[in-house]
C-alpha distance (Angstrom), angle and dihedral (degrees) to the residues before:
residue distance angle dihedral
M1 . . .
K2 3.80 . .
P3 3.72 120.3 .
P4 3.72 114.5 -114.4
F5 3.74 116.4 -88.4
R6 3.79 114.7 -99.2
Y7 3.59 123.5 -160.7
S8 3.81 111.8 -127.2
A9 3.82 120.4 -146.2
L10 3.73 90.4 -119.2
Q11 3.79 93.1 54.4
W12 3.93 88.1 47.4
L13 3.68 90.7 53.8
K14 3.82 95.5 46.8
N15 3.78 91.7 52.4
L16 3.83 91.8 46.2
L17 3.84 91.6 52.1
A18 3.77 96.4 40.5
S19 3.71 116.9 111.9
R20 3.70 116.6 -101.0
P21 3.78 125.8 -153.5
K22 3.83 112.2 -103.5
N23 3.80 116.9 -107.2
K24 3.76 103.9 -98.1
T25 3.73 91.6 -168.6
A26 3.78 96.1 62.4
I27 3.73 114.1 136.6
P28 3.81 116.4 -125.1
D29 3.89 115.2 -111.7
R30 3.82 93.5 -116.4
Q31 3.87 90.5 54.2
R32 3.83 91.1 48.3
A33 3.75 89.6 54.1
I34 3.76 94.3 47.7
D35 3.82 89.2 49.3
L36 3.76 90.5 51.4
I37 3.83 91.9 49.4
A38 3.79 91.6 47.7
A39 3.88 90.0 50.7
V40 3.81 92.8 50.2
D41 3.81 92.5 46.8
A42 3.70 89.5 50.3
G43 3.76 88.8 59.9
G44 3.73 99.9 -94.7
I45 3.80 124.8 136.4
P46 3.77 121.3 -144.2
L47 3.80 108.1 -117.6
N48 3.88 95.2 -166.8
P49 3.80 115.6 56.7
A50 3.70 91.2 -175.8
R51 3.79 90.4 62.0
V52 3.88 90.4 50.3
N53 3.85 89.2 49.9
D54 3.75 90.7 49.7
I55 3.73 91.4 53.8
G56 3.77 91.6 50.2
R57 3.76 92.7 48.2
A58 3.86 89.5 49.1
L59 3.88 87.2 56.7
G60 3.79 89.0 54.0
L61 3.90 97.9 -100.7
E62 3.81 121.4 141.2
V63 3.87 102.4 -126.8
S64 3.68 123.5 -174.3
R65 3.81 121.4 -143.5
H66 3.76 87.9 -126.9
A67 3.85 97.5 50.5
R68 3.77 116.5 116.9
V69 3.76 113.3 -104.9
E70 3.85 91.3 -127.0
D71 3.77 91.8 55.6
T72 3.70 90.7 50.0
I73 3.73 93.7 50.6
E74 3.73 90.9 51.4
R75 3.81 90.1 52.5
I76 3.89 89.1 49.3
R77 3.86 88.9 52.9
V78 3.76 91.6 54.0
A79 3.86 92.3 45.0
V80 3.76 92.0 51.5
A81 3.79 91.5 46.7
K82 3.77 87.7 56.4
L83 3.79 97.1 48.0
P84 3.73 120.0 96.0
S85 3.87 113.3 -107.1
D86 3.76 116.3 -119.8
């Protein structure tokens, strides 16, 4: 009978540092912002302010951790309106 497979530290490190394929289903930043605005307009409220801030930063906005979510969403609205459509 074979002994159970044990993960060596070296193998774990190799797997950790191995290149991984890029996520081909990633949503573009502009589309994430449009989806956020559509959800807010439909009556939803963002539950994760960090995600809203991340979307704002991806659009090139300087967003403070202490900024109100509502203010950030309005700034995202303005930024999306200025972006060229694809």
